[in-house]
C-alpha positions in Angstrom: 43.5 134.4 105.2 46.3 132.7 103.2 47.8 136.1 102.3 47.9 137.1 106.0 49.3 133.6 106.9 51.9 133.9 104.2 53.0 137.3 105.3 53.2 135.9 108.8 55.4 133.0 107.6 57.8 135.2 105.7 57.7 138.0 108.3 58.4 135.5 111.1 61.4 134.0 109.3 62.7 137.5 108.5 62.3 138.6 112.1 63.8 135.5 113.4 66.7 135.8 111.1 67.3 139.4 112.1 66.9 138.8 115.8 68.7 135.4 116.2 70.6 134.9 113.0 70.0 132.2 110.6 69.6 129.6 113.4 66.5 131.4 114.5 65.1 131.4 111.0 65.8 127.7 110.8 63.7 127.2 114.0 60.9 129.2 112.5 61.1 127.1 109.3 60.8 124.0 111.4 57.6 125.5 113.0 56.2 126.2 109.6 56.9 122.5 108.6 55.0 121.5 111.7 52.1 123.7 110.8 52.0 122.1 107.4 52.1 118.6 108.9 49.1 119.5 111.0 47.3 121.0 108.1 48.0 117.9 106.0 46.7 115.6 108.8 43.5 117.7 109.1 42.9 117.5 105.4 43.6 113.8 105.0 41.5 112.9 108.0 38.5 115.0 106.7 38.6 117.3 109.7 39.2 120.4 107.5 36.8 121.2 104.7 37.4 124.2 102.6 35.4 125.9 99.9 37.2 125.0 96.7 37.3 128.6 95.5 38.8 129.8 98.7 41.3 126.9 98.8 42.4 127.5 95.2 42.8 131.2 95.9 44.9 130.5 98.9 47.0 128.0 96.8 47.5 130.7 94.2 48.8 133.2 96.8 51.3 130.6 98.1 52.5 129.8 94.6 53.0 133.6 94.0 55.1 133.8 97.2 57.1 130.8 95.9 58.1 133.0 93.0 59.3 135.7 95.3 61.3 133.3 97.3 62.8 131.9 94.1 64.2 135.3 93.4 65.7 135.5 96.8 67.2 132.0 96.4 68.9 133.3 93.2 70.4 136.2 95.1 71.7 133.9 97.8 73.2 131.6 95.2 74.9 134.7 93.7 76.7 135.3 97.0 78.6 132.1 96.6 80.1 133.5 93.3 81.1 136.9 94.7 84.2 138.3 93.0 86.1 141.5 93.3 87.1 141.4 96.9 90.8 141.6 96.1 93.8 139.5 97.1 94.2 140.7 100.7 93.6 138.1 103.3 91.0 140.3 105.0 89.1 140.6 101.7 89.2 136.9 101.2 88.1 136.3 104.8 85.1 138.7 104.2 84.3 136.9 101.0 84.4 133.6 102.9 81.9 135.0 105.5 79.5 135.9 102.7 79.8 132.5 101.2 79.2 130.8 104.6 76.1 132.9 105.2 74.8 132.1 101.7 75.4 128.4 101.8 76.2 126.8 105.1 74.1 123.6 105.3 70.8 124.0 107.1 71.7 127.4 108.5 72.7 129.2 105.2 70.4 131.6 103.5 70.3 129.5 100.3 69.2 126.3 102.2 66.8 128.2 104.4 65.1 129.9 101.5 65.0 126.6 99.6 63.3 125.0 102.6 60.8 127.9 102.8 60.0 127.6 99.1 59.4 123.9 99.5 57.0 124.5 102.4 55.2 127.2 100.4 54.8 124.7 97.6 53.6 122.1 100.1 51.1 124.4 101.6 49.8 125.3 98.1 49.4 121.6 97.3 47.6 121.0 100.6 45.1 123.7 99.8 44.6 122.3 96.3 44.0 118.9 97.8 41.5 120.4 100.2 39.6 121.8 97.2 39.7 118.5 95.4 38.5 116.6 98.5 35.6 119.1 99.0 34.5 118.6 95.4 34.8 114.8 95.6 32.8 114.8 98.8 30.1 117.1 97.4 29.8 114.8 94.3 29.6 111.7 96.4 26.8 113.2 98.5 25.0 114.3 95.4 25.3 110.8 94.0 24.1 109.2 97.2 21.1 111.6 97.4 20.2 110.8 93.8 20.4 107.0 94.4 18.3 107.5 97.6 15.6 109.4 95.7 15.4 106.8 93.0 14.9 103.9 95.4 
């Protein structure tokens, strides 16, 4: 489940970026943030219960994807330091375009990828919290049943 969702998250951002430029990828990132908000609300309200093993497995997948995104972030950061374009104004203009695509506030590759990594981390933490909540609830029920059988 998490692997398919993760592939969907990355694929949607990639497709949005290709189809609509970085602004489209930013919109998709906002949608992922919204999905994480909803997931967080469901977990904190107790509406979502997950088997701890499945939740921890999903968290592990998201943490692995974070590593992949970290490598992409490094590549985007490297674009800011591009050299070797030469002294011609057209070469410097081209270099400037690479730099703008790499780091242009909320619509640059670096910032979009950083936002995606943050949301992947957040989703992993949400799954880990769901696992902890499940275990805590299970332990509480067990204690309650034990107290009830002793009465």
